[in-house]
KOLKOLFI-119196 format. One record per residue (C-alpha): residue number from 1; residue in one letter; chain; x, y, z. Coordinates in steps of 0.2 Angstrom, whole numbers, plus 5000, padded with zeros to 4 digits. Layout:
BEGIN
REC pos code unit east north   up
REC NUM    a    A    X     Y    Z
...
//
This chain:
BEGIN
REC pos code unit east north   up
REC   1    m    A 4976  4863 5064
REC   2    s    A 4992  4854 5062
REC   3    e    A 5002  4846 5076
REC   4    t    A 5016  4858 5073
REC   5    t    A 5006  4874 5077
REC   6    v    A 5009  4883 5093
REC   7    t    A 5002  4898 5101
REC   8    t    A 5009  4915 5103
REC   9    e    A 5019  4921 5118
REC  10    q    A 5009  4931 5131
REC  11    e    A 5021  4945 5131
REC  12    g    A 5021  4948 5113
REC  13    l    A 5009  4959 5102
REC  14    r    A 4993  4962 5110
REC  15    p    A 4976  4964 5102
REC  16    g    A 4971  4983 5102
REC  17    l    A 4962  4986 5085
REC  18    r    A 4943  4986 5085
REC  19    r    A 4932  4981 5070
REC  20    r    A 4930  5000 5065
REC  21    h    A 4949  5002 5065
REC  22    m    A 4951  4987 5054
REC  23    t    A 4938  4993 5042
REC  24    m    A 4945  5010 5040
REC  25    i    A 4963  5004 5039
REC  26    a    A 4958  4993 5025
REC  27    i    A 4949  5008 5017
REC  28    g    A 4963  5020 5020
REC  29    g    A 4975  5008 5013
REC  30    a    A 4966  5009 4996
REC  31    i    A 4966  5029 4996
REC  32    g    A 4983  5036 4995
REC  33    a    A 4990  5053 4989
REC  34    g    A 4993  5045 4973
REC  35    l    A 4974  5045 4969
REC  36    f    A 4973  5064 4972
REC  37    v    A 4989  5069 4963
REC  38    g    A 4997  5054 4953
REC  39    s    A 4981  5050 4944
REC  40    g    A 4984  5065 4933
REC  41    s    A 4999  5056 4924
REC  42    v    A 4988  5041 4922
REC  43    i    A 4975  5051 4913
REC  44    q    A 4988  5059 4902
REC  45    t    A 4994  5042 4897
REC  46    a    A 4978  5033 4894
REC  47    g    A 4966  5047 4891
REC  48    p    A 4948  5043 4896
REC  49    a    A 4952  5025 4895
REC  50    a    A 4962  5028 4912
REC  51    v    A 4945  5021 4919
REC  52    l    A 4949  5004 4912
REC  53    s    A 4967  5005 4918
REC  54    y    A 4961  5008 4936
REC  55    a    A 4948  4994 4934
REC  56    a    A 4961  4981 4928
REC  57    a    A 4974  4985 4940
REC  58    g    A 4961  4985 4954
REC  59    l    A 4956  4967 4949
REC  60    l    A 4974  4961 4949
REC  61    v    A 4977  4968 4967
REC  62    l    A 4960  4961 4972
REC  63    c    A 4966  4944 4967
REC  64    v    A 4983  4946 4977
REC  65    l    A 4973  4951 4992
REC  66    r    A 4961  4937 4991
REC  67    a    A 4976  4925 4990
REC  68    l    A 4983  4933 5005
REC  69    g    A 4966  4933 5014
REC  70    e    A 4965  4914 5011
REC  71    m    A 4981  4911 5020
REC  72    v    A 4977  4923 5034
REC  73    v    A 4960  4915 5038
REC  74    a    A 4968  4898 5037
REC  75    r    A 4983  4902 5048
REC  76    p    A 4982  4919 5056
REC  77    v    A 5000  4924 5060
REC  78    a    A 5010  4940 5064
REC  79    g    A 5020  4947 5050
REC  80    s    A 5009  4937 5037
REC  81    l    A 5018  4942 5021
REC  82    a    A 5036  4936 5027
REC  83    e    A 5029  4922 5037
REC  84    y    A 5019  4914 5024
REC  85    a    A 5034  4915 5012
REC  86    r    A 5045  4907 5025
REC  87    l    A 5032  4893 5029
REC  88    s    A 5029  4889 5011
REC  89    m    A 5046  4892 5002
REC  90    g    A 5059  4892 5016
REC  91    p    A 5070  4904 5027
REC  92    f    A 5078  4912 5012
REC  93    a    A 5061  4918 5005
REC  94    g    A 5055  4924 5022
REC  95    f    A 5071  4934 5025
REC  96    t    A 5070  4942 5008
REC  97    v    A 5052  4946 5008
REC  98    g    A 5053  4953 5025
REC  99    w    A 5068  4964 5023
REC 100    l    A 5061  4970 5006
REC 101    y    A 5045  4975 5013
REC 102    w    A 5053  4983 5028
REC 103    y    A 5064  4993 5016
REC 104    l    A 5049  4998 5006
REC 105    y    A 5040  5006 5020
REC 106    v    A 5055  5014 5028
REC 107    i    A 5059  5023 5012
REC 108    l    A 5041  5027 5011
REC 109    v    A 5041  5035 5028
REC 110    g    A 5055  5047 5023
REC 111    a    A 5047  5051 5006
REC 112    e    A 5030  5055 5014
REC 113    a    A 5038  5066 5027
REC 114    v    A 5046  5076 5014
REC 115    a    A 5029  5077 5004
REC 116    g    A 5020  5082 5019
REC 117    a    A 5033  5096 5023
REC 118    a    A 5031  5102 5005
REC 119    i    A 5012  5105 5008
REC 120    l    A 5014  5112 5025
REC 121    g    A 5028  5124 5019
REC 122    e    A 5014  5133 5009
REC 123    w    A 5006  5138 5025
REC 124    v    A 5020  5138 5038
REC 125    d    A 5036  5149 5036
REC 126    l    A 5048  5136 5042
REC 127    p    A 5062  5126 5034
REC 128    q    A 5055  5110 5026
REC 129    w    A 5068  5099 5035
REC 130    v    A 5061  5106 5051
REC 131    l    A 5043  5102 5046
REC 132    s    A 5048  5084 5040
REC 133    a    A 5056  5082 5057
REC 134    v    A 5040  5088 5066
REC 135    l    A 5029  5076 5056
REC 136    l    A 5041  5061 5059
REC 137    v    A 5041  5065 5078
REC 138    i    A 5022  5066 5079
REC 139    m    A 5018  5051 5070
REC 140    t    A 5032  5041 5078
REC 141    a    A 5025  5046 5095
REC 142    v    A 5007  5040 5090
REC 143    n    A 5014  5023 5085
REC 144    l    A 5024  5022 5102
REC 145    v    A 5009  5025 5113
REC 146    s    A 4999  5009 5108
REC 147    v    A 4992  5000 5093
REC 148    k    A 4975  5007 5098
REC 149    s    A 4983  5024 5096
REC 150    f    A 4989  5020 5078
REC 151    g    A 4972  5013 5074
REC 152    e    A 4962  5028 5081
REC 153    f    A 4973  5040 5070
REC 154    e    A 4971  5030 5055
REC 155    f    A 4952  5029 5058
REC 156    w    A 4950  5048 5057
REC 157    f    A 4963  5050 5043
REC 158    a    A 4954  5037 5033
REC 159    s    A 4937  5045 5037
REC 160    i    A 4942  5062 5031
REC 161    k    A 4948  5054 5014
REC 162    v    A 4932  5044 5012
REC 163    v    A 4921  5060 5016
REC 164    a    A 4931  5070 5003
REC 165    i    A 4929  5056 4990
REC 166    v    A 4911  5054 4993
REC 167    l    A 4908  5073 4992
REC 168    f    A 4918  5073 4976
REC 169    l    A 4907  5059 4969
REC 170    v    A 4891  5068 4974
REC 171    l    A 4896  5085 4967
REC 172    g    A 4903  5077 4951
REC 173    a    A 4887  5067 4948
REC 174    v    A 4877  5083 4950
REC 175    y    A 4888  5091 4937
REC 176    l    A 4887  5077 4925
REC 177    f    A 4868  5076 4925
REC 178    g    A 4867  5095 4921
REC 179    l    A 4860  5099 4938
REC 180    w    A 4875  5111 4943
REC 181    p    A 4873  5129 4940
REC 182    d    A 4879  5134 4922
REC 183    a    A 4885  5116 4919
REC 184    d    A 4884  5108 4902
REC 185    g    A 4884  5091 4910
REC 186    g    A 4885  5076 4899
REC 187    m    A 4899  5064 4894
REC 188    h    A 4905  5072 4878
REC 189    n    A 4923  5074 4885
REC 190    l    A 4924  5055 4885
REC 191    t    A 4925  5054 4866
REC 192    g    A 4927  5072 4861
REC 193    h    A 4946  5074 4861
REC 194    g    A 4953  5060 4851
REC 195    g    A 4941  5047 4856
REC 196    f    A 4940  5035 4872
REC 197    f    A 4957  5028 4867
REC 198    p    A 4967  5043 4861
REC 199    n    A 4983  5034 4864
REC 200    g    A 4977  5017 4858
REC 201    i    A 4976  5001 4869
REC 202    t    A 4995  5003 4872
REC 203    g    A 4991  5019 4882
REC 204    v    A 4979  5009 4893
REC 205    f    A 4992  4995 4897
REC 206    s    A 5006  5008 4900
REC 207    a    A 4995  5016 4913
REC 208    i    A 4991  5000 4921
REC 209    v    A 5010  4999 4925
REC 210    v    A 5008  5015 4935
REC 211    v    A 4991  5012 4943
REC 212    i    A 4995  4995 4950
REC 213    f    A 5007  5003 4962
REC 214    a    A 4994  5016 4967
REC 215    f    A 4985  5002 4976
REC 216    g    A 4999  4998 4987
REC 217    g    A 4993  4998 5005
REC 218    t    A 4978  4987 5003
REC 219    e    A 4988  4973 5011
REC 220    i    A 4991  4983 5027
REC 221    v    A 4975  4976 5035
REC 222    t    A 4983  4958 5034
REC 223    v    A 4998  4965 5044
REC 224    a    A 4987  4974 5057
REC 225    a    A 4976  4958 5058
REC 226    a    A 4989  4951 5070
REC 227    e    A 4983  4964 5083
REC 228    s    A 4965  4963 5081
REC 229    k    A 4953  4952 5091
REC 230    e    A 4947  4942 5076
REC 231    p    A 4961  4942 5063
REC 232    g    A 4953  4929 5052
REC 233    r    A 4936  4937 5051
REC 234    a    A 4944  4955 5050
REC 235    v    A 4954  4950 5035
REC 236    a    A 4939  4941 5026
REC 237    r    A 4928  4956 5028
REC 238    a    A 4942  4968 5022
REC 239    t    A 4946  4958 5006
REC 240    n    A 4928  4955 5002
REC 241    n    A 4925  4974 5002
REC 242    v    A 4940  4978 4991
REC 243    l    A 4931  4977 4975
REC 244    w    A 4918  4990 4979
REC 245    r    A 4931  5001 4987
REC 246    v    A 4941  5001 4971
REC 247    g    A 4925  5003 4961
REC 248    l    A 4919  5018 4971
REC 249    f    A 4935  5027 4976
REC 250    y    A 4945  5025 4961
REC 251    v    A 4935  5020 4945
REC 252    a    A 4920  5031 4949
REC 253    s    A 4930  5046 4954
REC 254    i    A 4942  5045 4939
REC 255    f    A 4927  5042 4927
REC 256    l    A 4920  5059 4934
REC 257    v    A 4936  5068 4932
REC 258    v    A 4938  5063 4913
REC 259    c    A 4919  5068 4911
REC 260    i    A 4921  5085 4918
REC 261    l    A 4938  5089 4910
REC 262    p    A 4946  5086 4893
REC 263    w    A 4959  5072 4896
REC 264    n    A 4972  5083 4888
REC 265    d    A 4969  5098 4898
REC 266    a    A 4986  5104 4905
REC 267    e    A 4978  5107 4922
REC 268    v    A 4974  5088 4924
REC 269    l    A 4992  5084 4925
REC 270    k    A 4994  5095 4940
REC 271    s    A 4980  5089 4951
REC 272    p    A 4965  5082 4942
REC 273    f    A 4953  5083 4957
REC 274    v    A 4957  5101 4961
REC 275    s    A 4956  5105 4942
REC 276    a    A 4939  5097 4941
REC 277    l    A 4932  5106 4956
REC 278    d    A 4939  5123 4950
REC 279    h    A 4931  5120 4933
REC 280    m    A 4915  5117 4942
REC 281    g    A 4917  5133 4952
REC 282    v    A 4918  5126 4969
REC 283    p    A 4925  5139 4981
REC 284    a    A 4942  5136 4989
REC 285    a    A 4944  5120 4980
REC 286    g    A 4963  5121 4980
REC 287    t    A 4964  5124 4999
REC 288    i    A 4951  5110 5003
REC 289    m    A 4960  5097 4992
REC 290    q    A 4977  5102 4999
REC 291    v    A 4970  5098 5017
REC 292    v    A 4964  5081 5010
REC 293    i    A 4980  5077 5002
REC 294    l    A 4990  5082 5018
REC 295    t    A 4978  5070 5027
REC 296    a    A 4982  5056 5014
REC 297    v    A 5001  5059 5017
REC 298    l    A 4999  5058 5036
REC 299    s    A 4989  5042 5034
REC 300    v    A 5002  5034 5024
REC 301    l    A 5016  5040 5035
REC 302    n    A 5006  5033 5050
REC 303    s    A 5003  5016 5042
REC 304    a    A 5021  5015 5035
REC 305    i    A 5029  5018 5053
REC 306    y    A 5017  5004 5059
REC 307    v    A 5020  4992 5046
REC 308    s    A 5039  4994 5046
REC 309    s    A 5040  4991 5064
REC 310    r    A 5029  4975 5064
REC 311    m    A 5039  4968 5050
REC 312    l    A 5055  4971 5059
REC 313    y    A 5047  4963 5074
REC 314    v    A 5044  4947 5064
REC 315    l    A 5061  4947 5056
REC 316    t    A 5068  4948 5074
REC 317    r    A 5057  4934 5080
REC 318    d    A 5063  4923 5066
REC 319    g    A 5081  4926 5069
REC 320    d    A 5083  4937 5054
REC 321    a    A 5087  4953 5064
REC 322    p    A 5095  4958 5081
REC 323    a    A 5086  4949 5095
REC 324    a    A 5085  4965 5105
REC 325    l    A 5072  4972 5093
REC 326    v    A 5059  4959 5097
REC 327    k    A 5056  4966 5114
REC 328    v    A 5039  4975 5117
REC 329    n    A 5035  4988 5130
REC 330    k    A 5021  4986 5143
REC 331    r    A 5008  4992 5131
REC 332    g    A 5013  4978 5118
REC 333    v    A 5022  4990 5106
REC 334    p    A 5039  4985 5099
REC 335    a    A 5046  5002 5103
REC 336    r    A 5064  4998 5097
REC 337    a    A 5058  4992 5080
REC 338    v    A 5047  5008 5079
REC 339    l    A 5062  5019 5083
REC 340    l    A 5074  5010 5071
REC 341    g    A 5063  5012 5057
REC 342    t    A 5061  5031 5060
REC 343    i    A 5079  5033 5062
REC 344    a    A 5082  5024 5045
REC 345    a    A 5069  5034 5037
REC 346    w    A 5079  5050 5042
REC 347    g    A 5092  5044 5030
REC 348    a    A 5079  5047 5016
REC 349    v    A 5074  5064 5023
REC 350    i    A 5092  5069 5024
REC 351    a    A 5095  5063 5006
REC 352    s    A 5081  5073 4999
REC 353    y    A 5089  5089 5004
REC 354    v    A 5108  5084 5002
REC 355    s    A 5106  5075 4986
REC 356    p    A 5088  5076 4979
REC 357    d    A 5092  5072 4961
REC 358    k    A 5103  5057 4964
REC 359    v    A 5103  5048 4981
REC 360    f    A 5084  5053 4985
REC 361    t    A 5078  5049 4967
REC 362    f    A 5087  5032 4968
REC 363    l    A 5079  5028 4985
REC 364    v    A 5062  5032 4978
REC 365    n    A 5065  5022 4962
REC 366    s    A 5072  5008 4972
REC 367    i    A 5055  5004 4980
REC 368    g    A 5045  5007 4964
REC 369    v    A 5041  4989 4960
REC 370    v    A 5046  4981 4977
REC 371    l    A 5028  4978 4980
REC 372    a    A 5026  4969 4964
REC 373    f    A 5040  4957 4970
REC 374    v    A 5031  4955 4986
REC 375    y    A 5014  4951 4976
REC 376    i    A 5023  4937 4967
REC 377    a    A 5029  4930 4983
REC 378    i    A 5012  4931 4990
REC 379    m    A 5005  4921 4975
REC 380    l    A 5018  4908 4976
REC 381    s    A 5016  4906 4994
REC 382    q    A 4997  4904 4992
REC 383    l    A 5000  4890 4978
REC 384    k    A 5011  4880 4990
REC 385    l    A 5002  4883 5006
REC 386    r    A 4985  4879 4998
REC 387    a    A 4991  4862 4991
REC 388    r    A 4999  4858 5008
REC 389    l    A 4983  4862 5018
REC 390    r    A 4972  4852 5006
REC 391    r    A 4983  4837 5011
REC 392    e    A 4985  4841 5030
REC 393    d    A 4971  4852 5036
REC 394    p    A 4957  4855 5023
REC 395    s    A 4945  4861 5036
REC 396    a    A 4956  4877 5038
REC 397    l    A 4952  4882 5020
REC 398    t    A 4935  4891 5024
REC 399    y    A 4940  4907 5014
REC 400    r    A 4947  4902 4997
REC 401    m    A 4956  4910 4982
REC 402    w    A 4945  4909 4966
REC 403    g    A 4950  4898 4952
REC 404    y    A 4964  4889 4961
REC 405    p    A 4977  4886 4954
REC 406    y    A 4974  4894 4937
REC 407    l    A 4970  4911 4943
REC 408    s    A 4985  4912 4954
REC 409    w    A 4996  4908 4940
REC 410    l    A 4987  4920 4929
REC 411    v    A 4991  4934 4942
REC 412    i    A 5009  4930 4942
REC 413    i    A 5010  4930 4923
REC 414    a    A 5001  4947 4923
REC 415    i    A 5014  4954 4935
REC 416    v    A 5028  4948 4925
REC 417    a    A 5020  4956 4910
REC 418    v    A 5020  4972 4920
REC 419    f    A 5039  4970 4922
REC 420    i    A 5041  4967 4903
REC 421    a    A 5031  4983 4899
REC 422    m    A 5041  4993 4912
REC 423    a    A 5057  4987 4904
REC 424    r    A 5051  4994 4887
REC 425    v    A 5046  5011 4894
REC 426    p    A 5062  5023 4897
REC 427    e    A 5053  5033 4910
REC 428    q    A 5049  5017 4920
REC 429    r    A 5065  5007 4917
REC 430    n    A 5075  5016 4930
REC 431    q    A 5062  5010 4943
REC 432    l    A 5063  4992 4938
REC 433    l    A 5082  4992 4938
REC 434    a    A 5083  5001 4955
REC 435    s    A 5071  4990 4963
REC 436    t    A 5079  4974 4956
REC 437    v    A 5095  4981 4963
REC 438    s    A 5086  4982 4980
REC 439    l    A 5080  4964 4978
REC 440    l    A 5098  4957 4974
REC 441    v    A 5106  4967 4988
REC 442    v    A 5094  4959 5001
REC 443    a    A 5096  4942 4993
REC 444    a    A 5115  4943 4994
REC 445    i    A 5114  4947 5012
REC 446    y    A 5106  4931 5017
REC 447    p    A 5121  4920 5016
REC 448    l    A 5129  4931 5029
REC 449    r    A 5114  4929 5040
REC 450    a    A 5114  4911 5038
REC 451    r    A 5132  4910 5043
REC 452    f    A 5133  4923 5057
REC 453    g    A 5115  4926 5062
REC 454    k    A 5105  4918 5076
REC 455    q    A 5097  4901 5072
REC 456    a    A 5079  4903 5066
REC 457    p    A 5066  4895 5078
REC 458    v    A 5061  4877 5074
REC 459    r    A 5042  4882 5076
REC 460    e    A 5033  4881 5060
REC 461    v    A 5021  4896 5062
REC 462    e    A 5015  4906 5076
REC 463    v    A 4996  4907 5076
REC 464    l    A 4988  4921 5085
REC 465    r    A 4969  4920 5087
REC 466    h    A 4954  4914 5076
//
């Protein structure tokens, strides 16, 4: 390691996540409610070729995670996303990436609380704002107990999602091969309604724009690695497994959906998995999937509270946020950062009821492509840090990004191409504009931080544990 590397403070974050937690956090991050619900719009856009959209977007995200994994294994550090931007591109980049990422997950906390309340409202006769409040209180309490508590809940949430997907894959395969009672089977729906590319290759690329953001959350494992006993190995294992998770959970399941149902069936747009199970005649399919979708929402809510608090902790430690927020309780939890994130998320919840069509819609749109901005920052950080490590500490590069530097630049170009595609689609242009506004606002605040904020520590990077 370089001479400027120092160890973490003993009173800081503590390792409480086990290997099984890290495995399921990685898997859970790859399976959000967007798979169960949002995939319908992707299928409507690309037709059966939606399978290719998911595969292409999955490979793009895999490359980003591989680049991030290279940096984490070489230099395991709390708040990896912002810290690597700060280390490789300076304080301005670290500030901007950190606050953008925090903002993304705070708004996501509010949005998921609203989504969860909408599902619960079908079973519980209470106002939805009350249900939103209950969900926020419960999941905030889980995160305040300990990082192990967060990991344990995420383990079981992710387990339920995995079991649901595996069962769907098994039932779908049985139906596909004609072994299901009264089933025609076969793959005639792949080409029987306008062909495999009913909307042309343009439909596939338009769908990629939507799909790439469905994979948001796969990077959470690199944030959680700071509180595991083997951060470098945990991230290496997680990123190595992303490819088969994407192939199994997304590509295979979407393939079965478009085989079972005509892509242009109106029911596909509502909820493709429920519609497919209903078509097969599975009893209580709707109720079962509603439970699974609620689990997915709670999983995202749990993870979003965790990630927002850890990113705020890092921003505080780097002098980019009020110093009081860096304090952790006796269980190693940055409780003040957790509570501030929840309070901020309440703003989104209130907006969803006071001004759902204007303020809340803008807030949701404003995080639409923030993750893509962060992805570009990750790739630029990897390019710079890799070059630096090759000069100063080549032995640290035990886990490497493929095809350096060409593949890294290709990923950046592909993400920029996604932005260009979004600018050409009226339905997606608002997300691009609103997210760009978020980026500009955060960037505009930095000069104030530089003038009135606390001086950032001179340490280069805070290494945790190999």
